[in-house]
C-alpha positions as CSV (number, residue, x, y, z in Angstrom):
1,L,97.5,121.4,95.6
2,F,97.6,123.4,92.0
3,V,100.3,122.0,90.7
4,R,99.9,118.0,92.0
5,G,96.0,118.1,92.7
6,L,95.0,115.6,95.1
7,N,94.5,112.1,95.0
8,K,91.0,111.6,94.9
9,G,89.7,108.4,96.3
10,I,86.6,106.6,94.7
11,D,84.7,107.8,97.5
12,F,84.6,111.0,95.7
13,T,85.3,109.9,92.3
14,G,83.3,106.5,92.1
15,G,84.8,103.6,90.6
16,R,85.9,100.1,91.8
17,A,88.8,99.3,94.1
18,Y,90.7,95.8,94.7
19,V,93.2,94.8,97.1
20,V,94.9,91.8,95.4
21,A,97.8,89.7,97.0
22,F,100.6,87.6,94.7
23,D,102.4,84.8,96.2
24,N,105.7,86.9,95.2
25,S,106.6,90.7,95.0
26,V,104.9,92.4,92.5
27,R,105.8,95.8,90.2
28,T,102.7,97.8,90.4
29,Q,103.6,99.2,86.5
30,D,103.6,95.5,85.5
31,V,100.2,95.1,87.0
32,A,98.8,97.9,85.5
33,D,100.6,96.8,82.2
34,L,98.5,93.6,82.2
35,L,95.1,95.3,83.1
36,T,95.2,98.4,80.5
37,P,94.2,95.8,78.0
38,V,91.7,94.3,79.8
39,F,90.0,97.5,80.8
40,G,90.7,99.8,78.4
41,E,92.5,102.2,80.2
42,A,95.4,102.2,82.6
43,P,93.9,101.6,86.2
44,Q,96.0,103.2,89.1
45,V,97.9,100.6,90.9
46,V,99.8,100.9,94.3
47,T,101.2,99.0,96.7
48,F,99.1,98.2,99.5
49,G,101.0,97.3,102.4
50,S,103.8,94.5,101.4
51,D,105.6,94.4,98.2
52,N,103.1,91.6,97.0
53,Q,100.1,93.1,97.6
54,V,98.3,95.8,95.6
55,R,95.4,98.4,95.4
56,I,93.8,98.5,91.8
57,I,91.2,101.4,91.2
58,T,89.2,101.8,87.8
59,Q,86.3,103.4,86.6
60,Y,86.0,100.3,84.1
61,K,81.9,99.8,83.8
62,V,81.2,101.6,87.4
63,D,78.1,102.9,85.9
64,E,76.5,99.5,84.5
65,V,74.1,97.7,86.9
66,G,75.1,93.9,87.4
67,S,78.5,93.8,85.6
68,D,80.3,93.3,89.1
69,S,80.8,89.4,88.2
70,E,82.0,89.9,84.5
71,V,84.7,92.7,86.0
72,E,85.8,90.3,88.4
73,T,86.5,87.7,85.7
74,E,88.2,90.1,83.5
75,L,90.4,91.0,86.6
76,Y,91.2,87.4,87.1
77,E,91.9,86.8,83.3
78,G,94.1,90.3,83.1
79,L,95.9,88.9,86.1
80,K,96.1,85.3,85.4
81,S,99.8,85.2,84.2
82,M,100.9,86.6,87.5
83,L,99.0,84.0,89.9
84,G,100.1,81.1,88.0
85,P,98.2,78.4,85.8
86,D,97.0,76.2,88.4
87,V,95.0,79.3,90.3
88,T,91.4,79.2,89.5
89,K,88.7,82.1,89.2
90,E,87.1,80.8,92.7
91,E,90.4,80.4,94.2
92,F,91.5,83.9,93.2
93,L,88.3,85.4,94.3
94,N,88.5,83.5,97.9
95,N,92.4,83.8,98.5
96,Y,94.1,86.3,96.4
97,R,91.4,89.2,96.1
98,R,91.5,90.5,99.7
99,S,88.6,93.1,99.3
100,S,86.6,94.5,96.6
101,E,84.8,98.6,96.7
102,I,82.1,99.7,94.1
103,V,81.3,103.4,94.5
104,G,78.7,104.7,91.7
105,P,79.3,108.0,90.1
106,T,76.0,109.5,91.6
107,I,76.5,108.6,95.2
108,A,80.3,109.8,94.6
109,S,79.0,113.2,93.6
110,D,76.8,113.0,96.9
111,M,79.7,112.6,99.1
112,A,81.8,115.0,97.3
113,R,79.0,117.8,98.3
114,N,78.4,116.3,101.6
115,A,82.2,116.5,102.4
116,V,82.4,120.0,101.5
117,L,79.5,121.3,103.3
118,A,80.2,119.4,106.3
119,V,83.8,120.9,106.8
120,L,82.1,124.5,105.7
121,F,79.3,124.1,108.4
122,S,81.6,123.1,110.9
123,L,83.5,126.1,110.3
124,V,81.0,128.4,110.3
125,A,79.2,126.8,113.4
126,M,82.6,127.1,115.5
127,F,82.7,131.1,114.3
128,L,79.2,131.1,115.9
129,Y,80.2,129.6,118.9
130,I,83.3,131.6,119.5
131,F,81.5,134.6,119.0
132,I,78.6,133.9,121.2
133,R,80.9,132.9,124.2
134,F,83.3,135.4,124.1
135,K,81.5,138.1,122.9
136,N,83.8,140.1,120.6
137,W,84.5,139.4,116.7
138,Q,88.2,139.2,117.0
139,Y,88.0,136.2,119.1
140,G,86.3,134.3,116.3
141,F,88.0,135.9,113.4
142,G,91.5,134.2,114.9
143,A,89.7,131.3,115.5
144,M,88.9,130.4,112.4
145,A,91.4,131.8,110.5
146,A,93.5,129.2,112.4
147,L,91.0,126.4,111.8
148,A,91.6,127.5,107.9
149,H,95.3,127.7,108.2
150,D,95.2,124.1,109.7
151,T,92.8,122.8,106.9
152,I,94.8,124.0,104.0
153,I,98.2,122.8,105.6
154,V,96.9,119.2,106.0
155,I,95.7,119.4,102.2
156,G,98.5,120.8,101.3
157,I,100.9,118.0,102.9
158,F,98.6,115.1,101.3
159,S,98.5,116.8,97.8
160,L,102.6,117.2,98.1
161,F,103.4,113.7,99.4
162,W,100.9,111.2,97.9
163,G,102.6,108.6,95.3
164,I,105.6,109.2,97.5
165,L,105.3,108.3,100.8
166,P,104.5,104.2,101.2
167,F,101.1,104.2,102.1
168,T,97.6,105.1,100.8
169,M,97.1,109.1,100.8
170,E,93.5,109.2,99.1
171,I,91.0,111.7,99.6
172,D,88.2,109.8,101.1
173,Q,85.5,109.8,103.9
174,S,88.2,108.8,106.5
175,F,90.3,112.0,105.7
176,V,87.4,114.3,106.0
177,A,86.7,112.7,109.5
178,A,90.5,113.7,110.2
179,I,89.9,116.9,109.1
180,L,87.3,117.1,111.0
181,T,88.8,115.7,114.2
182,G,91.9,117.8,113.8
183,I,89.5,121.0,113.4
184,G,87.8,119.9,116.6
185,Y,91.4,119.6,118.7
186,S,92.8,122.7,117.3
187,I,89.6,124.8,118.5
188,N,89.5,123.0,122.0
189,D,93.4,124.4,122.6
190,T,92.4,127.6,121.0
191,V,89.5,128.0,123.4
192,V,91.6,127.3,126.5
193,V,94.0,130.1,125.5
194,Y,91.3,132.5,124.7
195,D,89.6,131.7,128.0
196,R,93.0,132.3,129.9
197,M,92.9,136.1,128.1
198,R,89.5,136.7,128.9
199,E,90.5,136.1,132.4
200,Y,93.6,138.2,132.5
201,I,92.2,141.4,130.5
202,P,90.1,142.8,133.1
203,I,92.4,141.8,135.8
204,Y,95.6,143.5,134.2
205,R,93.7,146.4,132.5
206,K,96.6,148.9,132.7
207,R,99.2,146.8,131.1
208,P,99.8,146.9,127.5
209,L,97.5,144.2,125.5
210,N,100.5,142.5,124.0
211,E,101.8,141.8,127.7
212,V,98.6,140.3,128.6
213,I,98.0,138.2,125.7
214,N,101.5,136.8,126.3
215,L,101.0,136.3,129.6
216,A,98.0,134.0,129.0
217,M,100.0,132.3,126.3
218,N,102.6,131.1,128.8
219,D,100.2,130.4,131.6
220,T,98.7,127.5,129.1
221,L,101.6,126.8,126.9
222,S,102.6,123.8,129.5
223,R,98.8,122.2,129.2
224,T,99.0,122.9,125.0
225,L,102.2,121.2,124.8
226,N,101.0,118.3,126.9
227,T,98.4,117.7,125.6
228,G,99.5,117.7,122.1
229,I,102.5,115.2,122.5
230,T,100.5,112.6,124.5
231,S,98.1,112.6,121.3
232,I,100.8,112.6,119.1
233,L,102.4,109.6,121.2
234,V,99.4,107.7,120.8
235,L,99.1,108.2,117.2
236,L,102.5,107.4,116.4
237,V,101.9,104.1,118.0
238,M,98.7,103.4,116.2
239,F,100.7,104.5,112.7
240,F,103.3,102.1,113.1
241,F,102.0,99.2,114.4
242,G,98.3,99.3,113.2
243,G,96.7,98.4,109.7
244,E,97.8,99.5,106.7
245,T,94.2,100.7,106.1
246,I,94.0,103.5,108.5
247,R,97.5,104.8,108.5
248,G,96.6,107.0,105.9
249,F,93.8,108.6,108.2
250,L,96.5,108.7,111.0
251,F,98.6,110.5,108.9
252,A,96.3,113.3,108.5
253,M,95.4,112.8,112.3
254,I,98.8,113.5,113.3
255,I,99.7,116.1,110.8
256,G,96.7,117.9,112.3
257,I,97.3,117.7,115.8
258,V,100.6,119.3,115.4
259,I,99.7,122.1,113.2
260,G,96.5,122.6,115.5
261,T,99.0,122.8,118.7
262,Y,100.7,125.4,116.7
263,S,98.2,127.4,115.4
264,S,96.5,127.8,118.6
265,I,99.5,129.3,120.2
266,F,101.2,131.4,117.1
267,V,98.2,131.9,114.6
268,A,94.7,132.3,116.4
269,S,96.6,134.8,119.5
270,S,98.6,136.8,117.0
271,L,95.5,137.7,114.9
272,L,93.6,138.6,118.1
273,Y,96.0,140.6,118.7
274,D,96.5,142.2,115.2
275,T,92.7,142.8,115.2
276,A,92.1,144.3,118.8
277,K,95.6,146.3,119.1
278,K,93.8,149.9,118.1
279,R,90.5,149.4,119.9
280,G,91.2,146.9,122.4
281,I,89.0,144.0,123.5
282,K,85.8,144.7,125.4
283,T,85.4,143.1,128.3
C-alpha cells in the first residue's frame, strides 16, 4: 500500500474514461503515445478484455463544462492513424467507442469521502451490534479486528497486483461495494462461531476456556467451510464466464470471502481468547 499505492478509478479522482475497440490488436503504449500530444499529458491506457480493446483514462478538460464534444473530436483525431483513413468521426463514436464516462472533481471528492464514511460506519455499527448481542466487549473487539484484517488484506492485494493481472483493478464504487459485502459475509461467519461459544461456555464451566472455544469452533467448522466453498464456486464461475466490467468486483469478492472465512476461524476466535483468558467471559 505504501510503496505502490492504489489504482484509483475516476469515481474517486475525477476524469474521463473511454473504452475504444480497434480492428486489430494494439499496444497500450502506442495508444498513449498518440494521445499524449493531444491531451497535453500521457493518459492511462490499459487493455480492456481482448487485446484489440483499451480503456483510456484522462483528466483532460474534466472541469470544463460543455467540452465533451471537443474532447471526443480530439480523441478521434489522436487515434485516427490506428483506425484507418476511411473511418469518420461519426463511425468512430458509434462503432469504435464502446463507452464513455465523465466524473467531475467535486463529485469524485464527495464519492471518496462517502466511501470512507460508509466503511467506518459499517465497522462501528457491527461493533455495537456484537457488543449488544453478546454483552461482552471481547466479542466486539475480536469481530472488529477480524473485519479490519479482512479489509486491509483485500486492499493490499489490489495494491500489489494492479497493472499485473489482466483485468481492471480500479478502486471505485464497485470495489467499495465488494468490501462492504465481504464485511457482511465475514461478520455473519463470526457470529455463528460466537453463538456456539456463548452456548457452550455456561455448559462447560469447569473446562478451560481454550477447550470450550476449540469445541465450539470444531462444531461450526464444517458449516463455515461449506458456506465459503459454495459461495466461492459461484463467484469463480461468474469471474471466468462473466463480463470484463465486473471482473475486478468479483475478484475482490472472492478474496474477501476467502479471507473472511479464514479470519472468522483463526483471527476473531483467537483474539476473543487472548482478551478473555485472564478474567474469563461473563455469561
